[in-house]
C-alpha positions in Angstrom: -31.1 40.7 -25.4 -32.5 37.2 -25.8 -29.2 36.0 -27.3 -27.3 37.4 -24.3 -29.6 35.6 -21.8 -29.3 32.4 -23.7 -25.5 32.7 -23.8 -25.4 33.6 -20.1 -27.7 30.6 -19.3 -25.5 28.3 -21.4 -22.4 29.5 -19.6 -24.1 28.9 -16.3 -25.0 25.4 -17.3 -21.5 24.8 -18.5 -20.1 26.1 -15.2 -22.3 23.7 -13.3 -21.3 20.8 -15.5 -17.6 21.6 -15.0 -18.1 21.9 -11.3 -19.9 18.6 -11.2 -17.1 17.0 -13.3 -14.4 18.4 -11.0 -16.3 17.0 -8.0 -16.5 13.6 -9.7 -12.8 13.7 -10.6 -11.9 14.7 -7.0 -14.0 11.8 -5.6 -12.4 9.3 -8.0 -9.0 10.6 -7.1 -9.7 10.3 -3.4 -11.1 6.8 -3.9 -7.9 5.9 -5.8 -5.8 7.4 -3.1 -7.6 5.4 -0.4 -7.2 2.2 -2.4 -3.5 2.8 -3.0 -3.0 3.6 0.7 -4.7 0.3 1.6 -2.5 -1.6 -0.8 0.6 0.0 0.6 -0.5 -0.8 4.1 -1.0 -4.4 3.1 2.4 -4.6 1.4 4.1 -3.1 4.5 2.3 -5.6 6.7 3.5 -8.5 4.6 7.1 -7.2 4.6 7.0 -6.9 8.4 5.7 -10.5 8.7 8.4 -11.6 6.2 11.1 -9.9 8.2 9.8 -11.5 11.4 9.9 -15.0 9.8 13.3 -14.3 8.4 14.6 -13.3 11.8 13.1 -16.5 13.3 14.7 -18.6 10.6 18.1 -17.0 11.3 17.8 -17.6 15.0 16.9 -21.3 14.4 19.8 -21.7 12.0 22.2 -20.3 14.7 20.7 -22.8 17.3 21.2 -25.6 14.8 24.8 -24.6 14.1 25.5 -24.4 17.9 24.1 -27.9 18.4 26.1 -29.2 15.4 29.3 -27.8 17.0 28.4 -29.5 20.3 27.8 -32.8 18.5 31.1 -32.5 16.6 32.9 -31.9 19.9 31.3 -34.9 21.5 32.1 -37.1 18.5 35.8 -36.0 18.6 36.0 -36.8 22.3 34.7 -40.3 21.9 
């Protein structure tokens, strides 16, 4: 009888340890998930900024080309 109680108690303690371990693993997994989400948000933000700068550069290049064509036309006329 004493052996059964001891085994039962040991199983109970083991169950508690496994439960605590699963909670810890779950918390670590959630923490990792939050960190990864933050990194992805940061990357997305930088890509949006990069696209915006690239668009501005292309617009500036188009303006410069337009001005060069105007200058070329003026040089030919003179």
